[in-house]
VEXDREN-2710 file (C-alpha; in Angstrom, 1 decimal):
% VEXDREN-2710
k/r/px/py/pz
1/MET/29.4/17.9/-61.9
2/SER/29.2/21.3/-60.7
3/LYS/30.9/24.1/-62.8
4/LYS/34.0/26.3/-61.5
5/LYS/33.1/29.8/-60.6
6/LEU/35.5/32.4/-62.0
7/ALA/34.9/36.4/-61.2
8/VAL/36.3/38.6/-64.1
9/ALA/36.5/42.5/-63.3
10/ARG/38.9/45.3/-65.5
11/MET/39.9/48.5/-64.2
12/TRP/42.1/49.6/-67.1
13/TYR/44.0/53.0/-67.2
14/GLU/47.3/54.9/-67.7
15/GLY/47.5/58.1/-66.0
16/ASN/49.9/61.3/-66.8
17/SER/50.7/62.9/-63.5
18/PHE/52.0/65.9/-65.5
19/SER/48.4/66.2/-67.5
20/PRO/46.8/69.5/-66.6
21/SER/43.3/67.4/-67.1
22/VAL/42.0/65.0/-64.5
23/THR/39.6/62.1/-65.6
24/GLY/36.2/61.4/-64.4
25/LEU/33.8/58.5/-64.0
26/ASP/32.0/59.8/-67.3
27/THR/35.0/59.5/-69.2
28/PHE/34.9/55.5/-68.2
29/GLN/31.4/55.8/-69.0
30/ALA/31.6/56.7/-72.0
31/SER/34.5/54.3/-73.2
32/GLU/34.1/50.9/-71.5
33/TRP/31.7/50.7/-68.6
34/SER/29.8/47.3/-68.8
35/GLU/29.3/44.0/-66.2
36/GLY/27.3/41.0/-66.7
37/ASP/25.8/40.3/-70.4
38/SER/26.3/43.8/-71.5
39/ALA/30.1/43.0/-70.9
40/VAL/29.8/40.0/-73.3
41/THR/27.9/42.1/-75.7
42/PHE/30.1/44.9/-75.6
43/TYR/33.6/43.1/-75.9
44/ARG/32.8/39.7/-78.1
45/GLY/34.7/39.3/-80.9
46/THR/37.4/41.8/-80.0
47/ALA/41.4/41.4/-79.6
48/THR/41.2/42.9/-75.7
49/GLU/41.3/40.9/-72.5
50/ILE/37.7/40.8/-71.8
51/GLY/37.5/39.3/-75.2
52/ALA/39.9/36.7/-74.9
53/VAL/37.9/35.7/-71.6
54/ILE/34.6/35.2/-73.5
55/ALA/36.3/33.2/-75.9
56/PHE/37.9/31.2/-73.1
57/ALA/34.1/30.7/-71.4
58/GLU/32.8/29.3/-74.9
59/ASN/35.6/26.8/-75.2
60/HIS/35.6/25.8/-71.4
61/PRO/31.8/24.9/-70.5
62/ASP/33.1/23.5/-67.1
63/TRP/33.6/27.1/-65.7
64/ASP/30.8/29.6/-65.0
65/ILE/32.0/33.0/-65.7
66/THR/30.9/35.7/-63.9
67/TYR/31.6/39.6/-65.3
68/LEU/32.0/42.0/-62.8
69/ARG/32.3/45.7/-63.5
70/CYS/34.5/46.3/-66.3
71/ALA/35.8/49.7/-66.6
72/GLY/38.4/51.4/-68.8
73/ALA/39.3/54.6/-70.2
74/PRO/41.8/56.2/-73.3
75/PRO/45.2/57.1/-71.1
76/GLY/44.9/61.0/-69.7
77/GLY/45.2/62.9/-66.6
78/PRO/45.0/61.8/-62.9
79/VAL/41.7/60.1/-62.4
80/ALA/39.5/61.6/-60.1
81/ASP/39.7/60.1/-56.7
82/ASP/35.7/59.8/-56.4
83/ALA/35.7/57.8/-59.9
84/PHE/38.5/55.4/-58.4
85/LYS/36.7/54.8/-55.7
86/ILE/33.2/54.3/-57.5
87/ILE/34.9/51.6/-59.6
88/GLU/37.0/49.9/-56.7
89/ALA/33.8/49.3/-54.8
90/ASP/31.7/48.1/-57.7
91/ILE/34.6/45.5/-58.0
92/LEU/35.0/44.6/-54.5
93/SER/31.5/44.5/-53.9
94/GLY/31.0/41.9/-56.8
95/LEU/33.2/39.7/-55.4
96/MET/31.6/39.4/-52.1
97/ARG/28.6/38.1/-53.2
98/GLN/29.8/34.7/-53.5
99/ASN/32.8/32.4/-53.1
100/TRP/35.2/31.6/-56.2
101/ASP/37.3/29.2/-57.6
102/ALA/39.4/31.8/-59.2
103/VAL/39.4/35.4/-60.0
104/TYR/41.4/37.2/-63.1
105/LEU/41.6/41.1/-63.2
106/SER/42.5/42.9/-66.4
107/LEU/44.8/45.9/-65.4
108/HIS/46.9/48.5/-67.0
109/GLY/49.5/48.9/-63.8
110/ALA/50.2/52.6/-64.4
111/MET/46.9/54.0/-63.3
112/ILE/47.0/57.4/-61.0
113/THR/44.7/59.2/-59.1
114/GLU/44.2/63.0/-57.9
115/SER/46.1/61.8/-54.7
116/ASN/47.1/58.4/-55.1
117/PRO/50.1/57.2/-57.0
118/THR/49.7/53.3/-56.4
119/PRO/45.5/52.8/-57.1
120/ASP/46.2/49.5/-59.0
121/PHE/47.9/48.3/-55.9
122/ASP/45.6/49.5/-53.9
123/LEU/42.5/47.3/-55.9
124/LEU/45.0/44.2/-55.5
125/ARG/45.3/44.5/-51.9
126/GLY/41.6/45.2/-51.3
127/VAL/41.0/42.2/-54.0
128/ARG/43.5/39.8/-51.9
129/GLU/41.3/40.8/-48.1
130/VAL/38.0/40.0/-50.1
131/ILE/39.2/36.6/-51.5
132/GLY/41.8/35.1/-49.2
133/ARG/43.6/32.5/-50.8
134/THR/41.5/31.7/-53.9
135/PRO/43.9/32.0/-57.1
136/LEU/44.1/35.4/-58.3
137/ALA/45.9/36.3/-61.6
138/ALA/46.1/39.6/-63.7
139/SER/47.6/40.7/-66.7
140/PHE/49.4/44.0/-67.5
141/ASP/50.2/46.3/-70.1
142/LEU/53.7/46.4/-71.4
143/HIS/53.9/50.1/-70.1
144/ALA/52.5/49.1/-66.2
145/ASN/54.7/50.4/-63.3
146/LEU/55.2/47.4/-61.4
147/GLY/56.7/46.6/-57.8
148/PRO/57.0/43.7/-55.9
149/GLU/54.5/44.6/-53.7
150/MET/51.9/44.6/-56.4
151/ILE/52.8/41.0/-57.7
152/GLY/52.9/39.8/-54.3
153/GLN/49.2/40.2/-54.0
154/LEU/48.9/37.8/-57.2
155/ASP/49.5/34.0/-57.6
156/ILE/49.8/34.6/-61.7
157/ALA/51.0/37.9/-63.5
158/THR/51.4/38.3/-67.2
159/GLY/52.0/41.5/-69.6
160/TYR/51.5/42.3/-73.2
161/LYS/54.8/41.1/-75.0
162/THR/54.0/43.6/-78.1
163/TYR/54.5/47.5/-78.6
164/PRO/52.2/48.4/-80.6
165/HIS/49.9/46.3/-78.1
166/ILE/48.2/43.8/-80.4
167/ASP/48.4/40.7/-78.0
168/LYS/46.1/42.1/-75.0
169/ASP/44.0/39.0/-75.8
170/VAL/46.7/36.6/-75.8
171/ALA/48.1/38.2/-72.3
172/ALA/44.9/37.5/-70.8
173/THR/44.5/33.6/-72.6
174/GLN/47.9/33.0/-70.9
175/ALA/46.7/34.7/-67.6
176/LEU/43.6/32.2/-67.5
177/THR/45.5/29.0/-68.5
178/CYS/47.9/29.2/-65.7
179/LEU/44.9/29.9/-63.4
180/VAL/43.3/26.9/-64.5
181/ALA/46.0/24.9/-64.0
182/MET/47.0/26.2/-60.7
183/VAL/43.1/25.5/-59.6
184/ASN/43.6/22.3/-61.1
185/GLY/46.6/21.5/-59.1
186/ARG/49.1/21.2/-62.0
187/VAL/50.8/24.1/-61.3
188/ALA/52.4/25.9/-58.3
189/PRO/53.2/29.4/-59.3
190/VAL/56.2/31.6/-57.6
191/SER/57.4/35.0/-59.1
192/ALA/60.4/37.2/-58.8
193/VAL/60.5/40.6/-60.1
194/ALA/63.7/42.8/-60.8
195/LYS/63.5/46.4/-61.4
196/VAL/65.8/48.8/-63.6
197/LYS/67.1/51.8/-61.8
198/ALA/66.3/54.1/-64.3
199/ILE/63.0/55.8/-66.0
200/TYR/63.0/55.2/-69.6
201/THR/60.2/56.9/-72.2
202/SER/58.5/54.5/-74.7
203/PHE/59.7/56.6/-77.5
204/ASN/62.2/53.8/-78.8
205/MET/60.4/50.8/-77.0
206/ARG/58.7/49.4/-80.0
207/THR/58.7/45.2/-79.9
208/THR/59.0/45.4/-84.0
209/ASP/62.8/46.4/-83.8
210/GLY/65.3/48.5/-81.8
211/PRO/66.4/47.5/-77.9
212/MET/63.1/46.4/-77.0
213/ALA/62.5/43.9/-79.6
214/GLU/65.9/42.2/-78.6
215/ILE/64.5/42.0/-74.9
216/ALA/61.4/40.7/-76.1
217/ALA/63.6/38.3/-78.1
218/LEU/65.4/37.2/-74.6
219/ALA/62.4/36.9/-72.8
220/GLU/60.7/34.3/-75.4
221/GLU/63.8/32.3/-74.8
222/TRP/63.3/32.1/-71.1
223/ARG/59.9/31.5/-71.8
224/ALA/60.7/28.5/-73.6
225/GLN/62.6/26.8/-70.6
226/PRO/61.1/24.1/-68.9
227/GLY/59.3/25.3/-65.7
228/VAL/58.9/29.2/-66.8
229/LEU/55.0/30.0/-66.8
230/GLU/56.0/33.9/-67.7
231/ALA/58.7/36.1/-68.4
232/THR/58.4/39.4/-69.7
233/VAL/60.3/43.0/-69.6
234/PHE/57.5/46.0/-68.8
235/GLY/59.2/49.0/-70.1
236/GLY/57.1/51.3/-67.3
237/PHE/55.3/54.3/-67.9
238/ALA/57.5/57.3/-67.8
239/TYR/54.8/60.2/-67.1
240/GLY/53.1/57.9/-64.4
241/ASP/54.5/59.4/-61.1
242/SER/54.9/56.5/-58.8
243/PRO/57.0/55.0/-56.3
244/PHE/57.0/51.6/-58.7
245/ALA/58.4/53.9/-61.7
246/GLY/60.7/52.3/-64.2
247/PRO/61.3/49.2/-66.1
248/THR/60.5/45.7/-64.5
249/ALA/61.3/42.0/-65.3
250/LEU/58.7/39.6/-64.0
251/VAL/59.3/35.8/-64.2
252/VAL/57.0/33.4/-62.9
253/THR/58.1/29.7/-62.7
254/ASP/56.5/26.2/-61.6
255/ASN/57.7/25.9/-58.0
256/ASP/61.0/27.1/-58.7
257/PRO/61.7/30.5/-57.0
258/ALA/65.7/30.1/-57.9
259/LEU/65.1/29.7/-61.3
260/ALA/62.2/32.7/-61.4
261/ARG/65.0/35.1/-59.8
262/ARG/67.8/34.1/-61.8
263/ALA/65.8/34.8/-65.1
264/ALA/64.0/38.0/-63.6
265/ASP/67.8/39.4/-63.0
266/ALA/69.4/38.5/-66.2
267/LEU/66.4/40.2/-67.8
268/ALA/66.9/43.3/-65.8
269/ALA/70.2/43.5/-66.2
270/GLU/70.1/43.2/-70.2
271/MET/67.3/46.1/-69.8
272/ALA/69.8/48.2/-68.1
273/GLU/72.5/47.5/-70.2
274/ARG/70.5/49.0/-73.6
275/ARG/69.7/52.3/-71.6
276/PRO/71.8/54.6/-74.2
277/ARG/69.5/53.1/-77.2
278/PHE/66.6/53.9/-75.6
279/GLU/67.4/57.6/-74.9
280/ILE/66.7/59.4/-78.3
281/LYS/66.5/62.7/-79.5
282/PRO/63.8/62.9/-82.4
283/PRO/63.9/65.7/-85.0
284/SER/61.8/69.0/-84.4
285/PRO/58.6/69.4/-86.4
286/ALA/59.8/71.3/-88.6
287/GLU/62.7/68.8/-89.5
288/ALA/60.4/65.9/-89.4
289/ILE/58.1/67.1/-91.7
290/ALA/60.9/68.1/-94.3
291/GLN/62.5/64.5/-93.8
292/ALA/58.7/62.9/-94.4
293/LEU/58.2/65.2/-97.7
294/ALA/61.7/64.0/-99.0
295/THR/61.2/60.6/-98.5
296/PRO/60.2/58.6/-101.9
297/GLY/57.2/56.7/-102.6
298/ASP/53.6/56.6/-103.8
299/LYS/52.2/56.2/-100.3
300/PRO/51.6/58.8/-97.7
301/ALA/54.3/60.2/-95.3
302/ALA/53.3/60.6/-91.8
303/VAL/54.8/62.6/-88.9
304/THR/53.8/61.9/-85.0
305/ASP/53.8/64.0/-82.2
306/PRO/54.2/61.5/-79.5
307/ALA/54.3/64.4/-76.7
308/ASP/50.6/65.1/-77.4
309/ASN/49.5/61.6/-77.7
310/PRO/46.9/60.8/-75.7
311/LEU/47.6/57.4/-75.1
312/SER/50.6/58.9/-73.0
313/GLY/48.7/61.3/-71.4
314/GLY/48.3/64.1/-74.1
315/ILE/45.7/66.6/-74.3
316/GLY/45.0/66.9/-78.0
317/ASP/45.9/70.6/-77.8
318/THR/49.3/71.5/-78.5
319/PRO/49.7/73.6/-81.5
320/GLY/53.7/72.5/-82.3
321/LEU/53.3/70.3/-85.0
322/PHE/50.2/71.9/-86.5
323/ARG/52.2/75.4/-86.6
324/ALA/55.1/73.7/-88.4
325/LEU/52.6/72.3/-90.7
326/LEU/51.0/75.8/-91.9
327/ALA/54.8/77.0/-92.4
328/ALA/55.8/74.1/-94.3
329/ARG/53.4/74.7/-96.8
330/PRO/53.7/71.2/-98.0
331/GLY/52.2/71.5/-101.6
332/VAL/50.6/67.7/-101.0
333/PRO/47.2/67.0/-99.8
334/ALA/47.5/66.7/-96.0
335/VAL/45.6/66.0/-93.1
336/PHE/46.0/67.3/-89.7
337/GLY/44.7/64.8/-86.7
338/PHE/43.6/66.3/-84.5
339/PHE/42.7/69.0/-81.9
340/TRP/40.2/68.1/-79.2
341/ASP/37.8/71.2/-78.8
342/PRO/34.2/70.3/-77.8
343/ALA/33.1/74.1/-78.3
344/LEU/34.5/74.4/-81.7
345/VAL/32.9/71.3/-83.0
346/GLU/29.4/72.5/-81.8
347/ARG/30.2/76.0/-83.3
348/ALA/31.4/74.1/-86.8
349/ARG/27.6/72.0/-86.5
350/GLN/26.1/75.1/-86.0
351/ALA/27.7/77.0/-88.7
352/SER/27.0/73.7/-91.1
353/ILE/29.1/72.1/-93.8
354/GLY/30.4/74.7/-96.1
355/ALA/30.5/77.4/-94.0
356/THR/33.7/79.7/-93.0
357/ILE/34.5/80.5/-89.5
358/ASP/37.4/81.8/-87.5
359/VAL/39.0/79.5/-85.2
360/ARG/41.6/79.3/-82.3
361/LEU/43.4/76.0/-82.7
362/GLY/45.4/74.6/-79.9
363/GLY/46.2/76.3/-76.5
364/ARG/42.5/75.6/-75.0
365/VAL/43.6/73.4/-72.4
366/SER/46.8/75.2/-71.7
367/ASP/48.7/77.6/-73.5
368/LYS/52.2/76.0/-71.7
369/PHE/52.8/74.1/-74.6
370/GLY/52.2/77.3/-77.1
371/ALA/49.6/79.9/-77.8
372/PRO/46.5/79.2/-80.0
373/ILE/46.8/79.5/-83.8
374/GLU/44.3/82.1/-85.4
375/ALA/42.7/81.2/-88.6
376/SER/39.8/81.1/-91.1
377/ALA/38.7/77.9/-91.5
378/LYS/36.2/76.1/-94.0
379/VAL/33.7/73.5/-92.4
380/LEU/33.9/70.1/-94.6
381/ALA/32.3/67.5/-92.8
382/LEU/30.5/66.3/-89.5
383/THR/30.5/63.1/-88.1
384/ASP/28.8/61.5/-84.8
385/GLY/32.5/60.4/-84.2
386/ARG/31.6/56.6/-84.0
387/PHE/33.3/53.7/-85.9
388/ARG/34.6/50.1/-85.3
389/ASN/38.7/49.7/-85.4
390/MET/39.6/47.8/-88.4
391/GLY/43.0/47.5/-87.8
392/PRO/45.1/45.1/-85.7
393/TYR/45.3/47.5/-82.6
394/ASP/42.1/46.6/-80.7
395/HIS/40.4/45.2/-83.5
396/HIS/36.9/45.4/-84.1
397/LEU/36.6/47.4/-80.5
398/GLU/33.4/50.1/-80.9
399/VAL/35.1/53.7/-80.6
400/ASP/33.6/57.0/-79.8
401/VAL/35.5/60.2/-80.0
402/GLY/32.5/62.1/-79.9
403/ALA/31.2/64.7/-82.7
404/THR/33.7/65.6/-84.9
405/ALA/34.3/68.6/-87.6
406/MET/36.6/68.2/-90.5
407/LEU/37.6/71.7/-91.1
408/ASP/40.0/73.0/-94.1
409/VAL/42.7/75.5/-92.6
410/ASP/44.9/76.9/-95.4
411/GLY/44.5/73.9/-98.0
412/ILE/45.0/71.3/-94.9
413/LYS/42.2/69.3/-93.9
414/VAL/41.9/69.4/-89.9
415/ILE/40.0/67.2/-87.5
416/VAL/38.7/68.7/-84.6
417/THR/36.7/66.1/-82.0
418/SER/34.8/66.3/-79.0
419/GLY/36.6/63.5/-77.2
420/CYS/40.3/63.0/-76.6
421/GLN/41.4/60.1/-78.1
422/THR/44.5/59.2/-80.5
423/PRO/43.8/58.5/-84.2
424/ASN/45.4/55.0/-84.5
425/ASP/43.2/53.4/-86.6
426/PRO/42.4/54.1/-90.4
427/ALA/38.7/54.0/-89.7
428/TYR/39.1/57.1/-87.9
429/PHE/40.0/58.7/-91.2
430/SER/37.7/56.6/-93.1
431/LEU/34.9/58.2/-91.1
432/HIS/35.9/61.6/-92.5
433/GLY/35.7/60.7/-95.9
434/ILE/39.6/60.6/-96.1
435/ASP/41.4/58.2/-98.7
436/LEU/44.6/57.9/-97.2
437/ALA/45.8/56.5/-100.5
438/LYS/45.6/59.9/-102.2
439/LEU/47.2/61.8/-99.0
440/GLY/50.8/63.2/-99.8
441/LEU/51.3/63.6/-96.0
442/LEU/49.4/62.8/-92.7
443/CYS/50.4/64.5/-89.2
444/VAL/48.8/63.2/-86.1
445/LYS/48.9/63.2/-82.1
446/ALA/50.1/59.7/-81.8
447/LYS/53.0/57.5/-81.0
448/ASN/54.1/53.9/-81.4
449/HIS/50.2/52.4/-81.8
450/PHE/49.9/54.1/-84.8
451/ARG/52.1/52.0/-86.2
452/ALA/50.4/48.9/-86.0
453/GLY/47.2/50.0/-88.2
454/PHE/49.7/52.5/-90.4
455/THR/53.0/51.0/-91.1
456/GLU/51.5/49.4/-94.5
457/LEU/49.8/52.4/-95.3
458/THR/52.4/54.9/-95.5
459/ARG/55.8/55.1/-96.8
460/CYS/57.5/56.3/-93.8
461/ILE/56.4/57.2/-90.3
462/ILE/58.7/59.8/-88.4
463/GLU/58.0/61.3/-85.0
464/CYS/59.0/64.5/-83.8
465/ASP/59.7/66.2/-80.7
466/ALA/57.4/69.1/-80.1
467/PRO/56.3/70.4/-76.7
468/GLY/53.6/68.5/-74.4
469/PRO/52.7/66.6/-71.5
470/ALA/54.4/63.5/-72.7
471/GLY/57.8/64.9/-74.3
472/VAL/61.2/63.1/-74.6
473/SER/62.9/64.9/-71.8
474/LEU/61.9/64.1/-68.2
475/ASP/64.2/67.0/-66.8
476/HIS/61.0/69.2/-67.4
477/TYR/58.9/67.3/-65.0
478/ASP/58.2/67.5/-61.5
479/PHE/58.4/64.1/-59.8
480/ARG/57.3/63.6/-56.3
481/TYR/56.8/59.8/-55.9
482/ALA/59.4/58.2/-58.1
483/PRO/62.8/57.3/-56.6
484/LYS/64.9/60.1/-56.9
485/GLU/68.0/58.0/-58.3
486/LEU/65.7/56.9/-61.0
487/LEU/65.9/60.3/-62.3
488/GLY/69.5/60.9/-61.8
489/ARG/68.8/63.9/-59.6
END
């Protein structure tokens, strides 16, 4: 008996339309860039979508898996048009090599390029044109900007159910399971999509508590209903300017379009009803630091700066939180992570450990969010920036943030990196010889994913509202593609 053939590809990226930076092909090649056996080597044992495919292959010897281009990069500004075209061409040419019994795609759903607000949709259309009626499944990030046109290209769509995202592999496994059932004639999937007429930021979108946790529980109830294959609510990515912007309820049923429509509409209505609870106002950096230091406990307190979180398209360059940290003079061991400044890292390497250098921190990429901070700094440590995640977010995935330097600025340890990536894993700090248990205060450019690895290691995590590319208010951003009624304008 011949094996069935499954083609697998990945193009994962979340784009911030308002970031001043552009992401080129080199960023993908330095982060996730593999195919064939190299993809198996890179992703094996990781809690990621392709890691789940590898586990699926080991448990389904009757399927022959071909790993086409697998590309991913940390969120940032728009992707260069030519970079997207290269990745798209790799995937489509791979699909043209032969006929397939099924195809699975690992996508984010909120990718944007310099000139295209819907590249995920374009890729899906291209794939469908190549494979015809071959069963096609895709999994998406919880923050995907989805439209019915995108889901209409698919037979099966699934999404992350958690934020922090610790179920990427679960979403992929769900898509693969449904795909096999469809190929074997056991299910006939039909989908329904319902949009919420608003754009929500993800500041209060955690699924561990609050309004999104309630929505996730309701979606789980729908998934337990007979005939429902998938039910999830996507929060959308507020800073991805797209005609598909805004939260989306997605339901997939086994040949029951009426049930799919009823469930999707019900979930979207529940999301819309909770809108006021998603629209929060965090404290200022100074207020957040004061609140953190006043919180009792033996573990370190943490303050996050979501507006410059690279996983929301931040640039690792805004000085607001660090300026407040210097002014606070916390009086406890404190670490700031991070500033993205490759040239400063190289200067520190040239000076060597123990040297004192003059530095300008922040305001390098853009001074729109604050002027640089000039200071004298002592070089404490230098690293190659490589480690494996030890926490639950992308567990065991190899990470390379580029060469780094740890500086002492007025008694505060400051990490400077050559790559712009969020410090979401404890191994990031272990790499620099930092014992988190001995800290009093940890200030980071991060958001909710940070909580996955640090909730148990800290006495509190308080987010602040500082100037940055991914701020809490959308009033400052010039949307061109999102429907104006979603913005109340």
